[in-house]
Structures are given as structure tokens and as C-alpha cells.
C-alpha positions in Angstrom: 6.4 -18.9 -15.2 7.3 -16.8 -12.2 7.1 -13.0 -12.5 9.1 -10.8 -10.2 8.8 -7.1 -9.7 11.8 -5.3 -8.2 10.8 -2.2 -6.1 12.9 0.3 -4.2 12.3 1.2 -0.6 9.5 3.6 -1.5 7.6 1.2 -3.7 8.8 2.5 -7.1 9.1 -0.3 -9.8 12.7 -0.7 -10.9 12.6 -3.7 -13.2 10.8 -7.0 -13.8 12.2 -10.5 -14.0 10.9 -13.8 -15.4 12.0 -17.4 -15.0 10.4 -20.9 -15.4 7.7 -21.8 -12.9 9.2 -25.1 -11.9 12.4 -23.5 -10.5 13.0 -23.8 -6.8 13.4 -20.7 -4.7 17.1 -21.2 -4.1 17.8 -21.5 -7.9 15.7 -18.4 -8.7 15.7 -15.9 -5.8 19.4 -15.8 -5.0 20.8 -15.6 -8.6 18.3 -12.9 -9.4 19.4 -10.9 -6.4 23.1 -11.3 -7.3 22.3 -10.2 -10.9 20.4 -7.1 -9.8 23.1 -6.2 -7.3 25.7 -6.1 -10.1 23.3 -4.4 -12.6 22.4 -1.5 -10.3 25.6 -1.3 -8.3 23.9 -2.2 -5.1 26.2 -2.3 -2.0 24.5 -4.0 0.9 21.7 -6.4 0.2 18.9 -7.4 2.6 16.4 -10.0 1.4 12.9 -9.6 2.9 10.6 -12.5 2.2 7.4 -14.1 3.5 6.9 -17.7 4.6 6.2 -19.0 1.2 9.7 -18.2 -0.1 11.6 -19.7 2.7 13.2 -23.1 2.9 16.1 -24.6 4.8 18.3 -24.5 1.7 17.6 -20.8 1.1 18.6 -19.9 4.7 21.8 -22.0 4.3 22.6 -20.2 1.1 22.0 -16.8 2.6 24.2 -17.5 5.5 27.1 -19.0 3.5 30.4 -17.1 3.2 29.8 -16.7 -0.6 26.6 -14.7 -0.1 27.0 -12.7 3.2 23.6 -11.0 2.8 21.3 -9.7 5.4 17.8 -11.1 5.6 14.4 -10.7 7.3 12.4 -13.9 6.8 8.9 -14.8 8.0 8.9 -18.0 10.1 6.3 -20.7 10.1 4.9 -20.6 13.6 3.1 -23.9 13.6 5.4 -26.1 11.4 8.8 -25.1 12.7 9.5 -26.9 16.0 12.1 -24.3 17.2 9.7 -21.4 16.6 6.7 -23.2 18.0 8.3 -24.5 21.2 11.2 -22.2 22.0 10.5 -18.9 20.4 6.8 -18.6 21.2 7.3 -20.3 24.5 9.9 -17.9 25.8 8.7 -15.4 28.4 9.4 -11.8 28.0 7.8 -8.4 27.8 6.7 -6.8 24.6 7.8 -3.3 23.6 5.1 -1.0 22.0 6.0 0.3 18.6 2.7 1.6 17.4 -0.2 2.3 19.9 -3.8 1.3 19.5 -5.7 3.1 16.7 -7.7 6.2 17.5 -9.2 6.3 14.0 -9.4 4.0 11.1 -6.6 5.7 9.2 -4.0 5.2 11.9 -1.4 2.5 11.4 -2.2 -0.9 12.9 -1.0 -1.4 16.5 2.3 -3.3 16.9 4.4 -4.7 19.8 7.7 -6.6 19.5 10.1 -8.6 21.5 13.4 -10.2 20.7 14.2 -13.8 21.3 17.6 -15.5 20.7 18.0 -19.3 20.3 21.7 -19.9 20.4 23.1 -17.6 17.6 19.7 -17.3 15.8 17.8 -14.1 16.2 14.0 -14.0 16.2 11.6 -11.1 16.5 8.1 -11.9 17.8 5.5 -9.3 16.6 2.0 -8.8 18.1 -1.0 -6.9 16.9 -3.5 -6.6 19.8 -6.3 -5.6 17.4 -5.8 -8.7 15.3 -5.5 -10.8 18.4 -8.9 -9.7 19.6 -10.4 -10.4 16.2 -9.0 -13.9 15.9 -10.1 -14.7 19.5 -13.6 -13.5 18.7 -13.9 -15.4 15.4 -12.7 -18.6 17.1 -15.2 -18.2 20.0 -18.0 -17.8 17.4 -16.9 -21.0 15.8 -16.8 -22.9 19.1 -20.2 -21.7 20.2 -21.7 -22.8 16.9 -20.0 -26.1 17.2 -21.3 -26.7 20.7 -24.9 -25.9 19.6 -24.6 -28.3 16.6 -23.1 -31.1 18.6 -26.0 -30.9 21.1 -28.3 -31.9 18.2 -26.0 -34.7 17.0 -24.9 -32.8 13.9 -22.0 -34.8 12.4 -21.7 -33.1 9.0 -19.6 -30.3 10.5 -16.7 -32.8 11.0 -15.9 -32.4 7.3 -15.3 -28.7 7.6 -11.6 -28.0 8.2 -12.4 -24.8 10.2 -14.4 -26.8 12.6 -12.6 -30.2 12.6 -9.4 -28.9 14.3 -11.4 -28.1 17.4 -13.1 -31.5 17.7 -11.9 -34.8 19.2 -13.4 -38.3 19.1 -14.7 -39.8 22.3 -15.7 -43.4 21.9 -17.6 -44.7 18.9 -19.2 -42.0 16.8 -19.0 -39.5 19.7 -17.5 -36.1 19.2 -16.6 -33.3 21.7 -14.9 -30.0 21.7 -11.1 -30.3 22.2 -10.3 -27.6 24.8 -6.5 -28.4 24.5 -6.6 -27.5 20.8 -8.5 -24.3 21.5 -5.9 -23.3 24.1 -3.0 -24.2 21.7 -4.5 -22.2 18.9 -4.9 -19.1 21.1 -1.1 -18.9 21.3 -0.9 -17.7 17.7 -3.5 -14.9 17.9 -2.3 -11.7 16.4 1.3 -12.9 16.2 3.9 -13.4 13.5 7.6 -14.4 13.9 10.6 -13.1 12.0 14.0 -14.5 11.7 16.8 -12.1 10.9 20.6 -11.6 11.0 20.3 -7.8 11.0 21.6 -5.8 13.9 18.8 -3.3 13.6 16.5 -2.8 16.6 13.5 -5.2 16.7 11.0 -2.5 15.9 12.8 -1.5 12.7 13.0 -5.2 11.7 9.2 -5.5 12.1 8.5 -2.3 10.2 10.8 -3.3 7.3 9.0 -6.6 7.0 5.6 -4.9 7.0 6.7 -3.0 3.8 6.0 -6.3 1.9 2.5 -5.0 1.6 3.8 -2.8 -1.2 4.9 -5.9 -3.1 1.6 -7.6 -2.6 -0.2 -4.5 -3.8 1.9 -4.3 -6.9 1.1 -7.9 -7.9 -2.6 -7.4 -7.2 -2.4 -4.4 -9.5 -0.6 -6.4 -12.3 -3.0 -9.3 -12.1 -6.3 -7.5 -11.8 -6.2 -3.8 -12.7 -3.6 -4.1 -15.5 -5.0 -7.5 -16.6 -1.6 -9.1 -17.1 -3.4 -12.5 -17.1 -4.4 -14.5 -19.1 -1.4 -14.6 -21.5 -2.2 -16.1 -24.9 1.3 -16.0 -26.3 3.5 -19.1 -26.8 6.9 -17.9 -27.7 9.3 -16.8 -25.0 10.0 -13.4 -26.6 6.3 -12.5 -26.9 5.6 -13.6 -23.3 8.4 -11.5 -22.0 7.1 -8.6 -24.1 3.6 -9.0 -22.8 4.8 -8.9 -19.2 7.1 -6.0 -19.9 4.3 -3.9 -21.3 2.4 -4.6 -18.0 5.5 -3.5 -16.1 5.7 -0.2 -18.1 2.0 0.4 -17.3 2.8 -0.3 -13.7 5.6 2.4 -13.7 3.3 4.9 -15.3 0.5 4.2 -12.8 2.9 4.5 -9.8 4.3 7.8 -11.1 0.8 9.3 -11.7 -0.3 8.2 -8.2 2.8 9.9 -6.7 2.1 13.1 -8.6 -1.5 13.1 -7.5 -0.5 12.5 -3.8 2.0 15.4 -4.0 -0.9 17.6 -5.0 -3.0 16.4 -2.1 -5.3 14.4 -4.3 -6.4 10.8 -3.5 -8.2 9.5 -6.6 -9.3 5.9 -7.0 -7.7 4.3 -10.0 -11.1 3.1 -11.4 -12.4 6.7 -11.2 -9.3 7.9 -13.1 -9.7 5.4 -15.9 -13.4 6.0 -16.2 -13.1 9.8 -16.3 -10.1 10.0 -18.6 -11.7 7.6 -21.0 -14.6 10.1 -21.4 -12.2 12.7 -22.7 -12.5 12.7 -26.5 -11.8 14.9 -29.6 -13.6 15.0 -32.9 -12.6 16.7 -36.1 -15.1 18.6 -38.2 -15.2 21.0 -41.2 -17.3 24.2 -41.2 -17.4 26.7 -44.1 -14.3 25.3 -45.5 -12.3 25.4 -42.2 -11.2 22.5 -40.1 -11.8 22.5 -36.4 -11.1 20.1 -33.5 -13.7 19.9 -30.7 -12.9 18.6 -27.2 -15.4 17.1 -24.9 -16.0 18.4 -21.4 -13.7 17.3 -18.6 -15.4 14.8 -16.4 -14.8 14.1 -12.7 -11.1 14.0 -11.8 -9.8 14.4 -15.4 -8.6 18.0 -14.9 -6.6 17.1 -11.8 -5.1 14.1 -13.5 -4.0 16.1 -16.5 -2.5 18.8 -14.3 -0.6 16.2 -12.3 0.8 14.6 -15.5 1.9 18.0 -16.7 -0.5 18.0 -19.7 -2.0 21.3 -20.8 -5.7 21.1 -21.5 -6.4 22.3 -25.0 -9.3 24.7 -25.8 -12.8 23.3 -26.2 -12.7 24.5 -29.9 -9.6 25.1 -31.9 -9.0 25.7 -35.6 -6.6 23.3 -37.3 
């Protein structure tokens, strides 16, 4: 099955959707968007999707008169000929959106430039920090390859990371392919977007980067909330299982927002551990019933305050 979480612009979960796993993106994505548009009374729609969701049929459907929706789509730089040759090959100066980091908490650096191919608009994005990292990692691979080839090491040819930088020279002779190294350097730190929005290029890039919220949501559902594995067999119980995870997701997001508003930044694992330590026991003493509360551990008090829950006394008579 395919599970979809619908978020608003600030990352709040709105609803969840399920459909069969063997459904193509055109048959799943666009009808779901149309249904949500009607359900929530949405006016203008802009579809933001990464490279895995995009196909030629999807773009055709998005641009058809029946669905005049806006879109920001990640483009495949290596596989799409137009992007590889014309978009990345087009000269032009980048405009800085976010400067180089001064500390680790600063946003990642970003530069953009706009490229038009006939009536198709592309935005080329560049992260100089990522560019340096990818160039450094590639150079480390090349140096290791050179050293191994000096000793006649052929086993590295089976490694995909190494193989793309090697060419065959004669019978059973291998050498570093400088042309491939130069070609690969063209992609360092870059990603390309295709859009029909009339927003400035920097806003298009920043909107696309908000996809990290979606990725974070699904990491949460799969790992922290333990949505998988699903042992149910009936459609109704499977939907119920996923919906319970979605409700937990809503609660987690709301609690995180409340903590942030109070200036707290607690790790989720710490919250779960500390709150799980909070217990009550019931006892009887001299014919009277009492409830005893355990001590508040770690961040429990801050979590309860954020949730609007009054902490009961340590001992209270029932």
C-alpha cells in the first residue's frame, strides 16, 4: 500500500490517505489532490514533489486544461537530456539566497539561477557547502583508486562507487577515466527544479526545500511511532492501524509546537522515557484510601505544563 500524509505549510498533519501499492503516480497523486481540494475548500493548488514522483504523464496531466495546477517538481539531472545538456549547460550568474554558514544552526547556503528552455521554466539551485563536500569525497575515492590500480587491484571494479570512474585500456588493463570525473563534477552541490509558478526563483527553491517536513513526518511514522510492520489483513483494520498512527502524529506535532512556544527543545525519546516514569499507586492506610504519585523525572514537568495538565499532589486522599 501507499500511505500519504497531508500537511499544511507549517508542517501540521491535516489528514492521511491510503491506496494500493501497485497504483501509478498519475492515478494516485492527482485524484487525491482533487479530492482534498474539494474536501477542504482549497482554492489554488501547487504540487511540490521530488524526483521519485515525477513522470512525463504526470507533467502532462498537471499542465492539461482540466487541471490547471501550479507545480514545483524536482528534475532528474543525469537522466533527462534537456536538463543535462541545456539547463546545466546554460551560462549565467547565480544569485545568493542564503549566505555561507557562520555556525552549525544557520540554514544551509543557497544560490539560484533561472533558465528557460522554450516555454519551460527551470530553477538551478546550488549549495556551495555540499559542492565542496561532494568534490572532497570524490577526490578521496579517486586517490584510493589510483593507489589500488598501481598494485594491480582488480576487485575494485565490482564496486559501483569506483567503477564509474574507471575505463578499460586494452586487455585486462584499467585506468582512471578523467572525462567521467569532469562530467560528474558538473552536478556537485546542485539540484534542478521545473515549475510553472511565477514566483521569484529563490522562493521556488525555498518552497521545494520544505519537503524536508514531509520526509521527517514519514521517518517519524515508520520509526518512532512504529507504524510498521502491519499484521492486519482486512482493509478496514489496516486503515484503522494507519489512522491510529496518524492521530499519534497529530498529538506529537501539537506537543512539539507547544514546547517550542515555551522555549523548550526536548528530544522525543527523552520525553517518552521521562513521562513513562510517571506512575500512580493506590493504597489503604488506617481505613482511608490514598493515591501516591511518583517524582517527576527529567522533562516531565515541562511536558505536562505545555500540554496544559495540572500536576496532582504527591499524596492525595481518595
